[in-house]
C-alpha positions as a Markdown table, in Angstrom:
| # | Residue | x | y | z |
|---|---|---|---|---|
| 1 | Met | 89.8 | 80.9 | 62.6 |
| 2 | Ala | 90.5 | 82.3 | 66.1 |
| 3 | Asp | 91.8 | 85.6 | 66.2 |
| 4 | Lys | 94.9 | 86.5 | 67.7 |
| 5 | Ile | 93.1 | 87.4 | 71.0 |
| 6 | Asp | 91.5 | 84.2 | 71.2 |
| 7 | Lys | 94.7 | 82.8 | 71.1 |
| 8 | Ile | 96.2 | 84.8 | 74.0 |
| 9 | Leu | 93.3 | 83.9 | 76.1 |
| 10 | Gln | 93.5 | 80.3 | 75.1 |
| 11 | Ser | 97.1 | 80.0 | 76.3 |
| 12 | Tyr | 96.4 | 82.2 | 79.4 |
| 13 | Phe | 93.7 | 79.8 | 80.6 |
| 14 | Ser | 95.4 | 76.7 | 79.4 |
| 15 | Gly | 98.4 | 77.8 | 81.6 |
| 16 | Asp | 100.6 | 77.7 | 78.7 |
| 17 | Met | 101.2 | 81.3 | 78.6 |
| 18 | Ala | 103.0 | 80.8 | 82.1 |
| 19 | Lys | 105.0 | 78.0 | 81.2 |
| 20 | Asp | 105.9 | 79.8 | 78.1 |
| 21 | Ile | 107.2 | 82.8 | 80.4 |
| 22 | Glu | 109.5 | 80.3 | 82.6 |
| 23 | Ala | 110.7 | 78.6 | 79.6 |
| 24 | Arg | 111.9 | 82.2 | 78.1 |
| 25 | Lys | 113.1 | 83.2 | 81.4 |
| 26 | Glu | 115.3 | 80.0 | 81.4 |
| 27 | Phe | 116.6 | 80.7 | 77.9 |
| 28 | Val | 117.2 | 84.5 | 78.5 |
| 29 | Asn | 119.4 | 83.4 | 81.7 |
| 30 | Val | 121.4 | 80.8 | 79.6 |
| 31 | Arg | 121.5 | 83.2 | 76.9 |
| 32 | Gly | 122.4 | 86.1 | 79.2 |
| 33 | Arg | 125.7 | 84.4 | 80.3 |
| 34 | Val | 127.0 | 84.9 | 76.5 |
| 35 | Asp | 125.9 | 88.1 | 75.7 |
| 36 | Asp | 124.9 | 90.2 | 78.7 |
| 37 | Val | 121.0 | 90.1 | 77.8 |
| 38 | Thr | 118.9 | 89.9 | 81.0 |
| 39 | Leu | 115.5 | 89.6 | 81.7 |
| 40 | Glu | 114.4 | 93.4 | 82.0 |
| 41 | Asn | 116.1 | 93.7 | 78.6 |
| 42 | Asp | 114.3 | 90.8 | 76.6 |
| 43 | Pro | 111.6 | 92.3 | 74.5 |
| 44 | Gln | 110.0 | 88.8 | 74.1 |
| 45 | Leu | 109.5 | 88.0 | 77.7 |
| 46 | Leu | 108.3 | 91.8 | 78.6 |
| 47 | Val | 105.3 | 91.4 | 76.0 |
| 48 | Met | 104.7 | 87.8 | 76.9 |
| 49 | Gln | 104.6 | 89.0 | 80.6 |
| 50 | His | 102.3 | 92.1 | 80.1 |
| 51 | His | 99.9 | 89.7 | 78.2 |
| 52 | Phe | 99.8 | 87.6 | 81.0 |
| 53 | Asn | 99.3 | 90.5 | 83.6 |
| 54 | Ile | 96.5 | 92.0 | 81.4 |
| 55 | Cys | 94.7 | 88.4 | 80.8 |
| 56 | Lys | 95.0 | 88.2 | 84.8 |
| 57 | Met | 93.9 | 91.6 | 85.7 |
| 58 | Trp | 90.7 | 91.4 | 83.8 |
| 59 | Thr | 89.9 | 87.8 | 84.4 |
| 60 | Asp | 90.6 | 88.1 | 88.4 |
| 61 | Asp | 87.2 | 90.1 | 88.8 |
| 62 | Leu | 85.1 | 88.2 | 86.6 |
| 63 | Pro | 81.9 | 86.9 | 88.5 |
| 64 | Gly | 82.7 | 82.8 | 89.0 |
| 65 | Ile | 80.4 | 81.3 | 86.6 |
| 66 | Arg | 81.6 | 83.7 | 83.7 |
| 67 | Leu | 85.1 | 82.5 | 84.7 |
| 68 | Glu | 84.4 | 78.7 | 84.9 |
| 69 | Val | 82.4 | 79.1 | 81.7 |
| 70 | Ile | 85.1 | 81.3 | 79.5 |
| 71 | Gly | 88.0 | 79.2 | 81.0 |
| 72 | Gly | 86.5 | 75.9 | 80.4 |
| 73 | Ile | 85.8 | 76.8 | 76.7 |
| 74 | Tyr | 89.3 | 78.5 | 76.2 |
| 75 | Lys | 90.9 | 75.7 | 78.0 |
| 76 | Lys | 88.8 | 73.2 | 75.5 |
| 77 | Glu | 87.1 | 71.3 | 78.6 |
| 78 | Leu | 83.7 | 72.3 | 77.7 |
| 79 | Thr | 82.0 | 73.0 | 74.1 |
| 80 | Trp | 79.8 | 75.9 | 73.7 |
| 81 | Leu | 76.9 | 73.3 | 74.2 |
| 82 | Glu | 78.2 | 71.6 | 77.3 |
| 83 | Ala | 78.8 | 75.0 | 78.6 |
| 84 | Ser | 75.2 | 76.3 | 78.0 |
| 85 | Phe | 73.6 | 72.8 | 79.6 |
| 86 | Glu | 76.0 | 72.8 | 82.5 |
| 87 | Tyr | 75.8 | 76.2 | 83.5 |
| 88 | Asn | 72.1 | 77.0 | 82.2 |
| 89 | Val | 73.2 | 79.9 | 80.3 |
| 90 | Ser | 72.3 | 80.5 | 76.7 |
| 91 | Arg | 75.1 | 80.4 | 74.0 |
| 92 | Thr | 74.5 | 84.0 | 73.2 |
| 93 | Thr | 75.0 | 85.1 | 76.8 |
| 94 | Ile | 78.3 | 82.9 | 76.6 |
| 95 | Ala | 79.3 | 84.8 | 73.5 |
| 96 | Glu | 78.5 | 88.1 | 74.9 |
| 97 | Trp | 80.5 | 87.1 | 77.9 |
| 98 | Arg | 83.4 | 86.3 | 75.7 |
| 99 | Asn | 83.0 | 89.4 | 73.6 |
| 100 | Leu | 83.0 | 91.6 | 76.4 |
| 101 | Leu | 86.3 | 90.2 | 78.0 |
| 102 | Lys | 88.0 | 90.3 | 74.5 |
| 103 | Arg | 87.0 | 94.3 | 74.1 |
| 104 | His | 88.3 | 94.9 | 77.4 |
| 105 | Ile | 91.7 | 93.4 | 76.9 |
| 106 | Lys | 92.0 | 94.3 | 73.3 |
| 107 | Pro | 93.5 | 97.9 | 73.8 |
| 108 | Trp | 96.0 | 96.8 | 76.2 |
| 109 | Leu | 97.6 | 93.9 | 74.2 |
| 110 | Phe | 100.6 | 94.2 | 72.0 |
| 111 | Ile | 99.6 | 92.3 | 69.1 |
| 112 | Ser | 102.0 | 91.7 | 66.1 |
| 113 | Thr | 100.9 | 92.1 | 62.5 |
| 114 | Asn | 103.6 | 89.9 | 61.6 |
| 115 | Glu | 102.4 | 86.2 | 62.0 |
| 116 | Asn | 105.9 | 84.9 | 62.8 |
| 117 | Asn | 106.1 | 87.2 | 66.3 |
| 118 | Lys | 103.5 | 84.6 | 68.2 |
């Protein structure tokens, strides 16, 4: 089963995270008219934006092939085997690239231990 960091990266690479952020902004804007909640005060939105910024920061500097391989796998456009053949990189190397990215971003993410706070 994918861990929470994998789920965050999959959401980031698939584009779902950016869509979730925009949807949350719309929700807060509508709700804000009722109870004075603002975008700057919404804890869920702040965490979502923080996760997006951390993922972007660590992936922006990835060499092209690493970004293509890791992104392709997280977007589910490529299997590990397909990525290995297409980019002429071993599955072990791909796993090392992914694990290194996860190690870099893990200390900077807010990850809840409560499964209801995804």
